[in-house]
C-alpha positions in Angstrom: -19.7 -14.5 8.8 -21.6 -14.0 5.6 -23.1 -10.7 6.9 -19.6 -9.4 7.7 -18.4 -10.4 4.2 -21.3 -8.6 2.6 -20.7 -5.5 4.8 -16.9 -5.5 4.0 -17.6 -5.9 0.3 -20.0 -2.9 0.4 -17.4 -0.9 2.3 -14.7 -1.8 -0.3 -17.1 -0.9 -3.1 -17.8 2.5 -1.5 -14.1 3.2 -0.9 -13.3 2.3 -4.5 -16.1 4.5 -5.9 -15.1 7.5 -3.8 -11.3 7.3 -3.9 -10.2 5.6 -7.1 -11.1 5.0 -10.7 -11.1 1.2 -10.6 -14.8 1.1 -11.6 -13.9 2.5 -15.0 -11.2 -0.1 -15.2 -13.7 -2.9 -14.5 -16.0 -1.8 -17.3 -13.1 -2.1 -19.8 -12.3 -5.7 -20.9 -8.6 -5.4 -20.0 -7.5 -8.5 -18.1 -4.6 -6.7 -16.4 -6.9 -4.2 -14.9 -9.4 -6.8 -13.7 -6.6 -8.8 -12.0 -5.4 -5.6 -10.4 -8.9 -4.9 -8.9 -9.3 -8.5 -7.8 -5.9 -8.4 -6.1 -6.8 -5.2 -4.2 -10.0 -6.8 -3.1 -8.3 -9.9 -1.8 -5.7 -7.9 0.1 -8.5 -5.7 1.6 -10.4 -8.8 2.7 -7.3 -10.4 4.2 -6.5 -7.3 6.2 -10.0 -7.1 7.4 -9.9 -10.8 8.5 -6.6 -10.2 10.3 -8.0 -7.1 12.0 -11.2 -9.0 13.0 -9.4 -12.1 14.4 -6.4 -10.6 16.1 -6.2 -6.8 16.5 -9.8 -6.1 17.4 -9.5 -8.3 20.5 -6.5 -6.4 21.7 -8.0 -3.0 21.1 -11.4 -3.6 22.6 -10.7 -5.6 25.7 -13.6 -6.0 28.1 -12.2 -4.9 31.5 -14.2 -5.9 34.5 
């Protein structure tokens, strides 16, 4: 599970660097901005866990 968490965090960081300006926001000491970035990260991780636990099993069924 730790490997998946590290992989998903790296994916989130890559998406954030490429598609948004949240990294500039993290460097500024604005607490509203940090809470915003943290909330986005938590939502991303929750969606990944939901996908991993429930949706992935339905999409990738092993038919024998």
